[in-house]
gemmi code that builds the backbone of each chain (N, CA, C; Angstrom):
import gemmi

chains = {
    "A": [
        ("UNK", (86.313, 21.491, 105.542), (87.543, 22.278, 105.344), (87.149, 23.718, 105.065)),
        ("UNK", (87.659, 24.653, 105.827), (87.259, 26.045, 105.662), (87.872, 26.601, 104.390)),
        ("UNK", (87.119, 27.378, 103.650), (87.658, 27.944, 102.408), (88.711, 29.008, 102.702)),
        ("UNK", (89.720, 29.066, 101.851), (90.782, 30.063, 102.052), (90.336, 31.376, 101.419)),
        ("UNK", (90.499, 32.493, 102.115), (90.112, 33.780, 101.555), (91.339, 34.515, 101.075)),
        ("UNK", (91.246, 35.068, 99.873), (92.323, 35.909, 99.359), (92.093, 37.316, 99.889)),
        ("UNK", (92.581, 38.309, 99.187), (92.360, 39.699, 99.556), (90.856, 39.921, 99.666)),
        ("UNK", (90.393, 40.208, 100.854), (88.971, 40.091, 101.142), (88.205, 41.286, 100.599)),
        ("UNK", (87.570, 41.103, 99.449), (86.637, 42.121, 98.978), (85.350, 41.403, 98.599)),
        ("UNK", (84.356, 42.206, 98.293), (83.063, 41.615, 97.987), (83.127, 40.771, 96.728)),
        ("UNK", (83.938, 41.223, 95.760), (83.908, 40.572, 94.456), (84.802, 39.355, 94.382)),
        ("UNK", (85.756, 39.248, 95.334), (86.792, 38.233, 95.167), (86.188, 36.842, 95.169)),
        ("UNK", (85.161, 36.620, 96.031), (84.658, 35.278, 96.135), (83.891, 34.894, 94.870)),
        ("UNK", (83.164, 35.850, 94.275), (82.429, 35.565, 93.052), (83.363, 35.201, 91.912)),
        ("UNK", (84.417, 35.971, 91.773), (85.410, 35.665, 90.737), (85.986, 34.287, 90.967)),
        ("UNK", (86.229, 33.982, 92.239), (86.864, 32.731, 92.593), (86.075, 31.533, 92.090)),
        ("UNK", (84.768, 31.498, 92.379), (83.970, 30.350, 91.968), (83.817, 30.317, 90.460)),
        ("UNK", (83.638, 31.506, 89.850), (83.480, 31.516, 88.384), (84.744, 31.004, 87.712)),
        ("UNK", (85.902, 31.513, 88.168), (87.155, 31.067, 87.566), (87.355, 29.578, 87.806)),
        ("UNK", (87.070, 29.115, 89.043), (87.336, 27.716, 89.374), (86.513, 26.784, 88.499)),
        ("UNK", (85.218, 27.107, 88.308), (84.405, 26.186, 87.515), (84.848, 26.194, 86.052)),
        ("UNK", (85.160, 27.390, 85.503), (85.613, 27.417, 84.109), (86.930, 26.663, 83.935)),
        ("UNK", (87.838, 26.890, 84.852), (89.152, 26.280, 84.727), (89.049, 24.768, 84.837)),
        ("UNK", (88.241, 24.269, 85.801), (88.099, 22.828, 85.939), (87.468, 22.219, 84.702)),
        ("UNK", (86.490, 22.945, 84.134), (85.867, 22.430, 82.922), (86.874, 22.339, 81.780)),
        ("UNK", (87.714, 23.351, 81.626), (88.687, 23.293, 80.524), (89.743, 22.227, 80.775)),
        ("UNK", (90.084, 21.987, 82.056), (91.017, 20.904, 82.355), (90.425, 19.562, 81.953)),
        ("UNK", (89.137, 19.381, 82.278), (88.447, 18.152, 81.878), (88.475, 17.966, 80.369)),
        ("UNK", (88.225, 19.072, 79.656), (88.217, 18.997, 78.198), (89.590, 18.600, 77.679)),
        ("UNK", (90.632, 19.207, 78.229), (91.995, 18.876, 77.799), (92.299, 17.413, 78.056)),
        ("UNK", (91.881, 16.942, 79.247), (92.182, 15.572, 79.625), (91.452, 14.596, 78.707)),
        ("UNK", (90.157, 14.882, 78.436), (89.414, 13.948, 77.605), (89.913, 13.972, 76.173)),
        ("UNK", (90.333, 15.131, 75.670), (90.838, 15.167, 74.299), (92.181, 14.463, 74.205)),
        ("UNK", (92.979, 14.507, 75.255), (94.251, 13.809, 75.182), (94.062, 12.315, 75.353)),
        ("UNK", (92.925, 11.913, 75.990), (92.659, 10.491, 76.106), (92.157, 9.913, 74.798)),
        ("UNK", (91.358, 10.768, 74.096), (90.769, 10.285, 72.854), (91.831, 10.090, 71.785)),
        ("UNK", (92.593, 11.138, 71.504), (93.651, 11.042, 70.504), (94.921, 10.628, 71.220)),
        ("UNK", (95.510, 9.526, 70.769), (96.685, 8.988, 71.463), (97.823, 9.988, 71.483)),
        ("UNK", (98.091, 10.628, 70.317), (99.161, 11.606, 70.298), (98.581, 13.006, 70.211)),
        ("UNK", (98.527, 13.734, 71.299), (97.989, 15.097, 71.238), (99.068, 16.032, 70.730)),
        ("UNK", (98.651, 17.260, 70.395), (99.615, 18.208, 69.820), (100.426, 18.822, 70.933)),
        ("UNK", (101.466, 18.154, 71.340), (102.345, 18.764, 72.348), (103.532, 19.398, 71.649)),
        ("UNK", (103.870, 20.597, 72.058), (104.857, 21.351, 71.283), (106.268, 20.860, 71.531)),
        ("UNK", (106.706, 20.916, 72.792), (108.114, 20.615, 73.041), (108.321, 19.197, 73.538)),
        ("UNK", (107.291, 18.614, 74.134), (107.490, 17.299, 74.736), (107.609, 16.245, 73.654)),
        ("UNK", (108.469, 15.275, 73.890), (108.591, 14.174, 72.946), (107.475, 13.172, 73.162)),
        ("UNK", (106.958, 13.099, 74.397), (105.914, 12.128, 74.713), (104.602, 12.592, 74.097)),
        ("UNK", (103.888, 11.647, 73.519), (102.704, 12.032, 72.766), (101.514, 12.405, 73.631)),
        ("UNK", (101.290, 11.641, 74.728), (100.022, 11.788, 75.416), (99.992, 12.986, 76.357)),
        ("UNK", (101.115, 13.566, 76.667), (101.143, 14.528, 77.759), (100.517, 15.854, 77.364)),
        ("UNK", (99.659, 16.365, 78.217), (99.074, 17.692, 78.012), (100.172, 18.708, 78.293)),
        ("UNK", (100.489, 19.552, 77.309), (101.626, 20.448, 77.486), (101.314, 21.529, 78.520)),
        ("UNK", (102.380, 22.025, 79.147), (102.233, 23.028, 80.189), (101.636, 24.308, 79.636)),
        ("UNK", (102.019, 24.630, 78.383), (101.524, 25.873, 77.813), (100.014, 25.867, 77.666)),
        ("UNK", (99.468, 24.686, 77.320), (98.014, 24.625, 77.142), (97.301, 24.914, 78.446)),
        ("UNK", (97.829, 24.382, 79.529), (97.186, 24.619, 80.816), (97.316, 26.088, 81.205)),
        ("UNK", (98.475, 26.656, 80.922), (98.665, 28.078, 81.255), (97.696, 28.945, 80.464)),
        ("UNK", (97.571, 28.653, 79.158), (96.639, 29.414, 78.319), (95.215, 29.212, 78.807)),
        ("UNK", (94.870, 27.951, 79.191), (93.519, 27.682, 79.690), (93.256, 28.473, 80.960)),
        ("UNK", (94.265, 28.579, 81.823), (94.077, 29.315, 83.079), (93.828, 30.797, 82.801)),
        ("UNK", (94.679, 31.415, 81.954), (94.490, 32.828, 81.670), (93.174, 33.081, 80.936)),
        ("UNK", (92.814, 32.154, 80.033), (91.561, 32.339, 79.298), (90.358, 32.230, 80.232)),
        ("UNK", (90.408, 31.240, 81.151), (89.276, 31.098, 82.073), (89.161, 32.314, 82.973)),
        ("UNK", (90.283, 32.851, 83.400), (90.229, 34.030, 84.258), (89.670, 35.221, 83.480)),
        ("UNK", (90.137, 35.395, 82.237), (89.652, 36.535, 81.457), (88.160, 36.417, 81.201)),
        ("UNK", (87.689, 35.180, 80.934), (86.252, 35.017, 80.689), (85.447, 35.177, 81.952)),
        ("UNK", (86.014, 34.749, 83.082), (85.278, 34.889, 84.334), (85.125, 36.364, 84.705)),
        ("UNK", (86.146, 37.159, 84.410), (86.041, 38.591, 84.685), (85.038, 39.235, 83.746)),
        ("UNK", (85.041, 38.779, 82.482), (84.090, 39.347, 81.557), (84.682, 40.520, 80.795)),
        ("UNK", (83.919, 41.096, 79.874), (84.453, 42.168, 79.043), (84.411, 43.540, 79.691)),
        ("UNK", (84.072, 43.615, 81.008), (83.928, 44.948, 81.580), (85.256, 45.549, 82.016)),
        ("UNK", (86.345, 44.776, 81.932), (87.653, 45.317, 82.297), (88.532, 45.379, 81.058)),
        ("UNK", (89.320, 46.414, 80.925), (90.140, 46.574, 79.724), (91.177, 45.459, 79.614)),
        ("UNK", (91.760, 45.050, 80.743), (92.813, 44.037, 80.652), (92.254, 42.695, 80.231)),
        ("UNK", (91.019, 42.345, 80.670), (90.469, 41.064, 80.275), (90.110, 41.069, 78.794)),
        ("UNK", (89.631, 42.221, 78.298), (89.338, 42.300, 76.863), (90.616, 42.128, 76.062)),
        ("UNK", (91.671, 42.828, 76.466), (92.935, 42.742, 75.739), (93.487, 41.327, 75.784)),
        ("UNK", (93.353, 40.668, 76.949), (93.878, 39.320, 77.084), (93.125, 38.348, 76.185)),
        ("UNK", (91.784, 38.459, 76.159), (91.005, 37.577, 75.306), (91.342, 37.800, 73.844)),
        ("UNK", (91.519, 39.060, 73.460), (91.876, 39.385, 72.083), (93.207, 38.747, 71.716)),
        ("UNK", (94.189, 38.886, 72.620), (95.502, 38.311, 72.365), (95.415, 36.796, 72.218)),
        ("UNK", (94.655, 36.139, 73.105), (94.575, 34.691, 73.051), (93.863, 34.236, 71.786)),
        ("UNK", (92.835, 34.969, 71.377), (92.137, 34.573, 70.159), (93.031, 34.717, 68.950)),
        ("UNK", (93.822, 35.790, 68.896), (94.740, 35.948, 67.769), (95.775, 34.850, 67.732)),
        ("UNK", (96.257, 34.482, 68.955), (97.259, 33.428, 68.991), (96.673, 32.112, 68.498)),
        ("UNK", (95.417, 31.829, 68.904), (94.780, 30.591, 68.467), (94.589, 30.598, 66.956)),
        ("UNK", (94.236, 31.783, 66.433), (94.006, 31.870, 64.989), (95.311, 31.652, 64.228)),
        ("UNK", (96.383, 32.249, 64.691), (97.656, 32.126, 63.971), (98.158, 30.695, 64.033)),
        ("UNK", (97.964, 30.042, 65.208), (98.437, 28.666, 65.312), (97.630, 27.729, 64.450)),
        ("UNK", (96.319, 28.044, 64.278), (95.481, 27.110, 63.554), (95.633, 27.226, 62.051)),
        ("UNK", (95.982, 28.440, 61.567), (96.043, 28.680, 60.122), (97.419, 28.289, 59.615)),
        ("UNK", (97.543, 28.197, 58.280), (98.799, 27.751, 57.683), (99.922, 28.742, 57.935)),
        ("UNK", (101.144, 28.302, 57.617), (102.334, 29.098, 57.911), (102.429, 30.346, 57.049)),
        ("UNK", (101.770, 30.348, 55.880), (101.868, 31.509, 54.991), (101.455, 32.769, 55.716)),
        ("UNK", (100.367, 32.676, 56.486), (99.895, 33.874, 57.170), (100.884, 34.317, 58.226)),
        ("UNK", (101.614, 33.355, 58.814), (102.603, 33.725, 59.814), (103.665, 34.614, 59.207)),
        ("UNK", (104.070, 34.261, 57.959), (105.105, 35.062, 57.323), (104.606, 36.474, 57.063)),
        ("UNK", (103.352, 36.571, 56.651), (102.806, 37.906, 56.377), (102.810, 38.734, 57.648)),
        ("UNK", (102.373, 38.138, 58.764), (102.336, 38.917, 60.000), (103.739, 39.251, 60.467)),
        ("UNK", (104.714, 38.373, 60.145), (106.085, 38.671, 60.542), (106.595, 39.899, 59.809)),
        ("UNK", (106.228, 39.989, 58.529), (106.683, 41.158, 57.754), (106.123, 42.428, 58.366)),
        ("UNK", (104.853, 42.359, 58.767), (104.247, 43.547, 59.356), (104.975, 43.915, 60.632)),
        ("UNK", (105.342, 42.883, 61.431), (106.022, 43.172, 62.683), (107.381, 43.799, 62.445)),
        ("UNK", (108.068, 43.358, 61.371), (109.392, 43.923, 61.109), (109.275, 45.420, 60.860)),
        ("UNK", (108.261, 45.782, 60.061), (108.110, 47.210, 59.768), (107.873, 47.978, 61.043)),
        ("UNK", (107.009, 47.393, 61.918), (106.691, 48.078, 63.149), (107.937, 48.231, 64.009)),
        ("UNK", (108.790, 47.224, 64.009), (109.978, 47.282, 64.854), (110.882, 48.407, 64.400)),
        ("UNK", (111.036, 48.556, 63.087), (111.945, 49.595, 62.594), (111.421, 50.962, 62.988)),
        ("UNK", (110.106, 51.133, 62.880), (109.537, 52.429, 63.234), (109.762, 52.717, 64.699)),
        ("UNK", (109.554, 51.687, 65.556), (109.684, 51.916, 66.992), (111.109, 52.228, 67.386)),
        ("UNK", (112.101, 51.655, 66.645), (113.492, 51.896, 67.018), (113.819, 53.377, 66.899)),
        ("UNK", (113.311, 54.008, 65.846), (113.631, 55.419, 65.649), (113.053, 56.248, 66.779)),
        ("UNK", (111.867, 55.890, 67.225), (111.245, 56.665, 68.290), (111.897, 56.365, 69.627)),
        ("UNK", (112.315, 55.102, 69.848), (112.685, 54.672, 71.191), (114.028, 55.223, 71.636)),
        ("UNK", (114.791, 55.785, 70.764), (116.108, 56.269, 71.174), (115.970, 57.394, 72.179)),
        ("UNK", (114.951, 58.235, 72.000), (114.833, 59.385, 72.871), (114.146, 59.066, 74.182)),
        ("UNK", (113.555, 57.864, 74.337), (112.795, 57.569, 75.544), (113.547, 56.637, 76.467)),
        ("UNK", (113.419, 56.853, 77.754), (113.933, 55.902, 78.735), (112.761, 55.113, 79.281)),
        ("UNK", (112.910, 53.790, 79.453), (111.756, 53.023, 79.962), (111.489, 53.361, 81.416)),
        ("UNK", (110.410, 54.067, 81.671), (110.059, 54.408, 83.043), (109.399, 53.204, 83.699)),
        ("UNK", (109.137, 53.354, 85.010), (108.506, 52.240, 85.721), (107.101, 52.005, 85.209)),
        ("UNK", (106.417, 53.064, 84.799), (105.075, 52.888, 84.248), (105.137, 52.075, 82.959)),
        ("UNK", (106.242, 52.219, 82.210), (106.338, 51.456, 80.968), (106.519, 49.972, 81.241)),
        ("UNK", (107.315, 49.615, 82.259), (107.449, 48.193, 82.597), (106.102, 47.652, 83.046)),
        ("UNK", (105.350, 48.472, 83.769), (104.024, 48.030, 84.191), (103.115, 47.818, 82.990)),
        ("UNK", (103.232, 48.699, 82.005), (102.410, 48.534, 80.813), (102.688, 47.231, 80.110)),
        ("UNK", (103.969, 46.816, 80.142), (104.309, 45.569, 79.459), (103.752, 44.377, 80.218)),
        ("UNK", (103.636, 44.500, 81.545), (103.204, 43.364, 82.335), (101.692, 43.190, 82.312)),
        ("UNK", (100.961, 44.284, 82.363), (99.505, 44.191, 82.378), (99.015, 44.086, 80.939)),
        ("UNK", (98.143, 43.108, 80.645), (97.682, 42.967, 79.257), (96.876, 44.175, 78.818)),
        ("UNK", (97.195, 44.675, 77.634), (96.498, 45.839, 77.113), (96.977, 47.143, 77.696)),
        ("UNK", (98.114, 47.112, 78.351), (98.559, 48.301, 79.050), (99.134, 49.383, 78.163)),
        ("UNK", (99.404, 49.046, 76.883), (100.048, 50.039, 76.023), (99.155, 51.226, 75.749)),
        ("UNK", (97.855, 50.971, 75.622), (96.956, 52.039, 75.210), (96.145, 52.547, 76.381)),
        ("UNK", (96.790, 52.761, 77.524), (96.040, 53.213, 78.695), (96.665, 54.462, 79.280)),
        ("UNK", (95.818, 55.305, 79.874), (96.288, 56.422, 80.693), (97.024, 55.892, 81.894)),
        ("UNK", (97.754, 56.762, 82.548), (98.389, 56.339, 83.803), (97.340, 56.012, 84.846)),
        ("UNK", (96.302, 56.832, 84.883), (95.226, 56.642, 85.854), (94.546, 55.293, 85.649)),
        ("UNK", (94.114, 55.082, 84.394), (93.430, 53.831, 84.066), (94.366, 52.658, 84.290)),
        ("UNK", (95.650, 52.855, 83.942), (96.622, 51.768, 84.103), (96.701, 51.332, 85.555)),
        ("UNK", (96.713, 52.285, 86.490), (96.824, 51.906, 87.892), (95.583, 51.177, 88.378)),
        ("UNK", (94.422, 51.632, 87.931), (93.196, 50.935, 88.320), (93.189, 49.504, 87.811)),
        ("UNK", (93.540, 49.372, 86.495), (93.537, 48.045, 85.909), (94.561, 47.147, 86.583)),
        ("UNK", (95.705, 47.737, 86.955), (96.725, 46.935, 87.637), (96.196, 46.393, 88.946)),
        ("UNK", (95.472, 47.241, 89.696), (94.957, 46.786, 90.982), (94.017, 45.609, 90.793)),
        ("UNK", (93.105, 45.721, 89.842), (92.168, 44.628, 89.622), (92.880, 43.385, 89.103)),
        ("UNK", (93.879, 43.619, 88.236), (94.626, 42.509, 87.659), (95.372, 41.738, 88.733)),
        ("UNK", (95.956, 42.462, 89.682), (96.687, 41.794, 90.763), (95.742, 40.958, 91.604)),
        ("UNK", (94.564, 41.537, 91.908), (93.577, 40.798, 92.697), (93.222, 39.484, 92.006)),
        ("UNK", (92.927, 39.571, 90.690), (92.496, 38.378, 89.979), (93.630, 37.369, 89.829)),
        ("UNK", (94.845, 37.862, 89.610), (95.984, 36.951, 89.497), (96.194, 36.188, 90.798)),
        ("UNK", (96.062, 36.890, 91.926), (96.249, 36.217, 93.207), (95.183, 35.150, 93.416)),
        ("UNK", (93.925, 35.474, 93.022), (92.867, 34.473, 93.119), (93.190, 33.269, 92.255)),
        ("UNK", (93.649, 33.558, 91.026), (93.983, 32.472, 90.110), (95.027, 31.555, 90.724)),
        ("UNK", (96.047, 32.161, 91.346), (97.124, 31.356, 91.919), (96.610, 30.481, 93.051)),
        ("UNK", (95.772, 31.047, 93.945), (95.285, 30.241, 95.072), (94.383, 29.118, 94.582)),
        ("UNK", (93.539, 29.399, 93.585), (92.659, 28.347, 93.094), (93.463, 27.225, 92.454)),
        ("UNK", (94.478, 27.617, 91.632), (95.285, 26.577, 90.991), (96.038, 25.768, 92.031)),
        ("UNK", (96.491, 26.440, 93.087), (97.191, 25.724, 94.143), (96.288, 24.719, 94.833)),
        ("UNK", (95.048, 25.142, 95.149), (94.167, 24.228, 95.852), (93.758, 23.070, 94.941)),
        ("UNK", (93.599, 23.325, 93.636), (93.291, 22.223, 92.723), (94.449, 21.240, 92.686)),
        ("UNK", (95.668, 21.758, 92.595), (96.828, 20.865, 92.547), (96.954, 20.080, 93.831)),
        ("UNK", (96.651, 20.726, 94.983), (96.726, 19.983, 96.238), (95.682, 18.882, 96.285)),
        ("UNK", (94.472, 19.202, 95.776), (93.412, 18.189, 95.889), (93.563, 17.068, 94.887)),
        ("UNK", (94.219, 17.328, 93.755), (94.391, 16.262, 92.777), (95.348, 15.188, 93.264)),
        ("UNK", (96.136, 15.523, 94.283), (97.075, 14.540, 94.784), (96.392, 13.472, 95.619)),
        ("UNK", (95.231, 13.813, 96.187), (94.559, 12.878, 97.106), (94.022, 11.658, 96.367)),
    ],
    "B": [
        ("UNK", (107.182, 62.913, 82.892), (106.377, 61.797, 83.417), (105.390, 61.358, 82.347)),
        ("UNK", (104.999, 60.140, 82.395), (104.118, 59.654, 81.343), (102.744, 60.285, 81.447)),
        ("UNK", (102.363, 60.846, 82.612), (101.038, 61.433, 82.711), (100.947, 62.661, 81.819)),
        ("UNK", (102.047, 63.380, 81.685), (102.019, 64.558, 80.811), (101.791, 64.127, 79.365)),
        ("UNK", (102.444, 63.023, 79.011), (102.286, 62.542, 77.640), (100.842, 62.150, 77.379)),
        ("UNK", (100.241, 61.477, 78.366), (98.879, 61.014, 78.124), (97.920, 62.191, 78.132)),
        ("UNK", (98.231, 63.251, 78.873), (97.378, 64.422, 78.856), (97.351, 65.033, 77.463)),
        ("UNK", (98.514, 65.081, 76.807), (98.542, 65.706, 75.479), (97.852, 64.837, 74.453)),
        ("UNK", (97.805, 63.494, 74.732), (97.169, 62.603, 73.757), (95.664, 62.814, 73.730)),
        ("UNK", (95.067, 63.022, 74.899), (93.620, 63.187, 74.942), (93.271, 64.655, 74.935)),
        ("UNK", (92.313, 65.013, 74.107), (91.973, 66.425, 74.032), (90.861, 66.787, 74.985)),
        ("UNK", (89.823, 65.930, 75.084), (88.634, 66.367, 75.794), (88.561, 65.947, 77.244)),
        ("UNK", (89.494, 65.128, 77.735), (89.337, 64.617, 79.098), (89.919, 65.574, 80.114)),
        ("UNK", (89.592, 65.342, 81.388), (90.068, 66.219, 82.455), (91.542, 65.952, 82.740)),
        ("UNK", (92.184, 66.929, 83.393), (93.594, 66.757, 83.700), (93.765, 65.755, 84.824)),
        ("UNK", (94.761, 64.917, 84.704), (95.027, 63.937, 85.743), (95.875, 64.604, 86.806)),
        ("UNK", (95.338, 64.743, 88.027), (96.084, 65.437, 89.062), (97.041, 64.491, 89.743)),
        ("UNK", (98.025, 65.094, 90.390), (99.004, 64.285, 91.100), (98.375, 63.587, 92.281)),
        ("UNK", (97.402, 64.265, 92.925), (96.755, 63.640, 94.079), (96.028, 62.376, 93.687)),
        ("UNK", (95.401, 62.433, 92.526), (94.657, 61.261, 92.056), (95.602, 60.075, 91.879)),
        ("UNK", (96.738, 60.395, 91.229), (97.699, 59.324, 90.975), (98.244, 58.781, 92.284)),
        ("UNK", (98.531, 59.690, 93.221), (99.072, 59.243, 94.500), (98.062, 58.366, 95.224)),
        ("UNK", (96.784, 58.752, 95.120), (95.748, 57.963, 95.773), (95.681, 56.551, 95.192)),
        ("UNK", (95.732, 56.489, 93.856), (95.679, 55.175, 93.214), (96.888, 54.339, 93.591)),
        ("UNK", (98.058, 55.003, 93.672), (99.271, 54.247, 93.977), (99.214, 53.710, 95.404)),
        ("UNK", (98.657, 54.494, 96.333), (98.557, 53.979, 97.699), (97.565, 52.825, 97.763)),
        ("UNK", (96.496, 52.916, 96.991), (95.552, 51.802, 96.955), (96.229, 50.555, 96.420)),
        ("UNK", (97.002, 50.752, 95.375), (97.745, 49.634, 94.782), (98.696, 49.028, 95.793)),
        ("UNK", (99.354, 49.909, 96.533), (100.362, 49.440, 97.474), (99.729, 48.587, 98.556)),
        ("UNK", (98.474, 48.898, 98.907), (97.819, 48.129, 99.957), (97.537, 46.707, 99.522)),
        ("UNK", (97.492, 46.484, 98.209), (97.228, 45.138, 97.731), (98.465, 44.265, 97.763)),
        ("UNK", (99.636, 44.876, 97.826), (100.857, 44.094, 97.779), (101.023, 43.314, 99.070)),
        ("UNK", (101.632, 42.133, 98.990), (101.679, 41.285, 100.184), (102.587, 41.816, 101.270)),
        ("UNK", (103.701, 42.460, 100.922), (104.661, 42.835, 101.963), (104.177, 43.992, 102.807)),
        ("UNK", (103.558, 44.963, 102.155), (103.282, 46.209, 102.865), (101.995, 46.157, 103.668)),
        ("UNK", (101.427, 44.974, 103.837), (100.191, 44.917, 104.614), (100.453, 45.130, 106.095)),
        ("UNK", (101.649, 44.761, 106.540), (101.933, 44.916, 107.965), (102.237, 46.360, 108.324)),
        ("UNK", (103.056, 47.019, 107.524), (103.425, 48.378, 107.885), (102.556, 49.372, 107.110)),
        ("UNK", (101.393, 49.659, 107.678), (100.484, 50.562, 106.995), (100.788, 52.018, 107.275)),
        ("UNK", (101.389, 52.286, 108.427), (101.612, 53.672, 108.792), (102.745, 54.285, 107.969)),
        ("UNK", (103.685, 53.464, 107.579), (104.839, 54.001, 106.870), (104.456, 54.361, 105.437)),
        ("UNK", (104.821, 55.556, 105.015), (104.485, 55.989, 103.654), (105.654, 55.696, 102.737)),
        ("UNK", (105.355, 54.917, 101.701), (106.408, 54.560, 100.754), (106.247, 55.429, 99.512)),
        ("UNK", (107.339, 55.730, 98.861), (107.266, 56.580, 97.677), (106.553, 55.845, 96.555)),
        ("UNK", (106.022, 56.639, 95.616), (105.265, 56.058, 94.510), (106.161, 55.190, 93.648)),
        ("UNK", (107.411, 55.632, 93.470), (108.323, 54.868, 92.616), (108.554, 53.485, 93.199)),
        ("UNK", (108.748, 53.444, 94.539), (109.013, 52.151, 95.139), (107.771, 51.253, 95.061)),
        ("UNK", (106.591, 51.873, 95.231), (105.363, 51.080, 95.147), (105.201, 50.496, 93.751)),
        ("UNK", (105.486, 51.294, 92.714), (105.391, 50.784, 91.345), (106.387, 49.667, 91.105)),
        ("UNK", (107.604, 49.855, 91.625), (108.618, 48.818, 91.455), (108.173, 47.522, 92.114)),
        ("UNK", (107.627, 47.637, 93.345), (107.179, 46.437, 94.041), (106.017, 45.792, 93.313)),
        ("UNK", (105.152, 46.633, 92.721), (104.043, 46.068, 91.950), (104.557, 45.255, 90.780)),
        ("UNK", (105.536, 45.799, 90.047), (106.084, 45.062, 88.902), (106.676, 43.740, 89.360)),
        ("UNK", (107.431, 43.791, 90.478), (108.029, 42.545, 90.963), (106.962, 41.534, 91.372)),
        ("UNK", (105.918, 42.044, 92.018), (104.856, 41.151, 92.466), (104.177, 40.492, 91.276)),
        ("UNK", (103.882, 41.281, 90.222), (103.226, 40.697, 89.049), (104.117, 39.651, 88.409)),
        ("UNK", (105.430, 39.958, 88.333), (106.332, 38.965, 87.735), (106.352, 37.682, 88.557)),
        ("UNK", (106.356, 37.818, 89.890), (106.386, 36.617, 90.712), (105.086, 35.830, 90.573)),
        ("UNK", (103.962, 36.527, 90.422), (102.699, 35.824, 90.215), (102.712, 35.082, 88.887)),
        ("UNK", (103.259, 35.690, 87.846), (103.357, 34.994, 86.554), (104.194, 33.734, 86.679)),
        ("UNK", (105.313, 33.853, 87.427), (106.168, 32.679, 87.609), (105.432, 31.580, 88.350)),
        ("UNK", (104.636, 31.984, 89.370), (103.890, 30.973, 90.116), (102.881, 30.280, 89.229)),
        ("UNK", (102.224, 31.048, 88.338), (101.267, 30.432, 87.427), (101.981, 29.422, 86.539)),
        ("UNK", (103.182, 29.767, 86.060), (103.920, 28.820, 85.228), (104.247, 27.558, 85.991)),
        ("UNK", (104.744, 27.705, 87.227), (105.086, 26.523, 88.017), (103.866, 25.658, 88.280)),
        ("UNK", (102.753, 26.326, 88.646), (101.549, 25.562, 88.957), (101.008, 24.859, 87.725)),
        ("UNK", (101.095, 25.494, 86.555), (100.563, 24.815, 85.375), (101.440, 23.629, 85.014)),
        ("UNK", (102.747, 23.730, 85.276), (103.599, 22.566, 85.028), (103.221, 21.428, 85.972)),
        ("UNK", (102.997, 21.813, 87.265), (102.620, 20.799, 88.245), (101.296, 20.152, 87.863)),
        ("UNK", (100.347, 20.985, 87.408), (99.042, 20.450, 87.037), (99.150, 19.543, 85.824)),
        ("UNK", (100.026, 19.876, 84.869), (100.140, 19.010, 83.694), (100.685, 17.648, 84.101)),
        ("UNK", (101.633, 17.629, 85.048), (102.138, 16.336, 85.514), (101.050, 15.554, 86.232)),
        ("UNK", (100.260, 16.280, 87.080), (99.218, 15.598, 87.833), (98.121, 15.068, 86.928)),
        ("UNK", (97.755, 15.837, 85.922), (96.682, 15.402, 85.034), (97.091, 14.175, 84.245)),
        ("UNK", (98.393, 14.072, 84.000), (98.857, 12.920, 83.251), (98.638, 11.639, 84.031)),
        ("UNK", (98.808, 11.739, 85.372), (98.795, 10.513, 86.164), (97.409, 10.130, 86.680)),
        ("UNK", (96.506, 11.117, 86.872), (95.203, 10.734, 87.427), (94.360, 10.065, 86.360)),
        ("UNK", (93.752, 8.961, 86.763), (92.842, 8.274, 85.850), (91.398, 8.649, 86.129)),
        ("UNK", (91.053, 8.741, 87.398), (89.666, 9.021, 87.765), (89.454, 10.535, 87.776)),
        ("UNK", (89.348, 11.120, 86.584), (89.213, 12.565, 86.530), (87.872, 13.031, 87.058)),
        ("UNK", (86.835, 12.280, 86.764), (85.511, 12.778, 87.124), (85.341, 12.875, 88.626)),
        ("UNK", (85.804, 11.879, 89.355), (85.669, 11.939, 90.811), (86.450, 13.126, 91.368)),
        ("UNK", (87.656, 13.358, 90.818), (88.481, 14.467, 91.314), (87.809, 15.810, 91.037)),
        ("UNK", (87.221, 15.924, 89.866), (86.600, 17.195, 89.517), (85.403, 17.473, 90.409)),
        ("UNK", (84.583, 16.426, 90.632), (83.388, 16.629, 91.450), (83.783, 16.995, 92.863)),
        ("UNK", (84.833, 16.337, 93.346), (85.292, 16.639, 94.699), (85.785, 18.083, 94.791)),
        ("UNK", (86.508, 18.509, 93.754), (86.995, 19.879, 93.751), (85.858, 20.886, 93.761)),
        ("UNK", (84.855, 20.602, 92.925), (83.746, 21.553, 92.841), (82.998, 21.636, 94.156)),
        ("UNK", (82.828, 20.504, 94.822), (82.076, 20.531, 96.068), (82.837, 21.244, 97.164)),
        ("UNK", (84.165, 21.112, 97.119), (84.934, 21.668, 98.216), (85.228, 23.143, 98.067)),
        ("UNK", (84.886, 23.744, 96.917), (85.127, 25.177, 96.781), (84.168, 25.923, 97.702)),
    ],
}
model = gemmi.Model(1)
for chain_id, residues in chains.items():
    chain = gemmi.Chain(chain_id)
    for i, (resn, *xyz) in enumerate(residues, 1):
        res = gemmi.Residue()
        res.name, res.seqid = resn, gemmi.SeqId(i, " ")
        for name, pos in zip(("N", "CA", "C"), xyz):
            atom = gemmi.Atom()
            atom.name, atom.element = name, gemmi.Element(name[0])
            atom.pos, atom.b_iso = gemmi.Position(*pos), 0.0
            res.add_atom(atom)
        chain.add_residue(res)
    model.add_chain(chain)
structure = gemmi.Structure()
structure.add_model(model)
structure.setup_entities()
C-alpha cells in the first residue's frame, strides 16, 4: 500500500513517523491501563471501562508536541499547557480554587483594557495557535504555517490508524 | 494594526515591514487546501487570515471527531498488539 503524502516538504515525513510511533505507543498505554483497572477515570461517560475521548485527544496533541520538540514556540506552549492541566487535575481541589481566584483578578483587569480594542483577525489567530498571545505578528505567521502543517499530518495519521484498526 | 503594537513592545528588534508580512501571508495561503488550485489569483491578506482561522478550526474539529472514533474502536479491539504492529509496519 503506497504511503499517503501530506503537504510535501522535507520535514513532513519525519514528523509523520515520529508522531505516529509516539501516538500509537500512548494508545497502547491507555488501552492496557484501562484493561488493568476495571473502572478507569472517565469523566463524562457512565461506562467504566471506556477510554474517554478527551484522553485520546490530549494524547494526540501531546504526541505531536513532543514529536516536534522544543524548537518551536507553539509546541513549547502546548506542552506547558498540557503539563499544567495534568498537574491541576492530579492535585486536590484546594489548589483549583486558588487558581480560580487568580483568574478572576486577571479577568477584571482584562475587561478594563478590552473595551477599547476590537478583536482583529490576528487576535483570533492568536487564540487558535497555542502560545500565540505572546508573539509578534511575524513570528505568529511563521508558527501558524508550521502548526497547520503538523495539524494536517496529525489528522492524516489518525485517519489511517482509525481505518486500519477496523480491519 | 497589531504590527504597530508589537513594534512598540520591542525596543531592540528591527521594524517589521509590510512586505515581510505580505510574504509570510502568501506562504501561509499556499498551505491552505482551497487555494492550491488557483495560484495566479492574488487574495488579500485579510481573506487569507480568515481562511487560515477557518482551516485551523476545521482541523481541530476533525481531531475531535477522529479521537471519538478511535475511542470507540479501541474499546472493541481485543488484539491490540497485532493491530499496533501492523500499523507500525505499514507506515
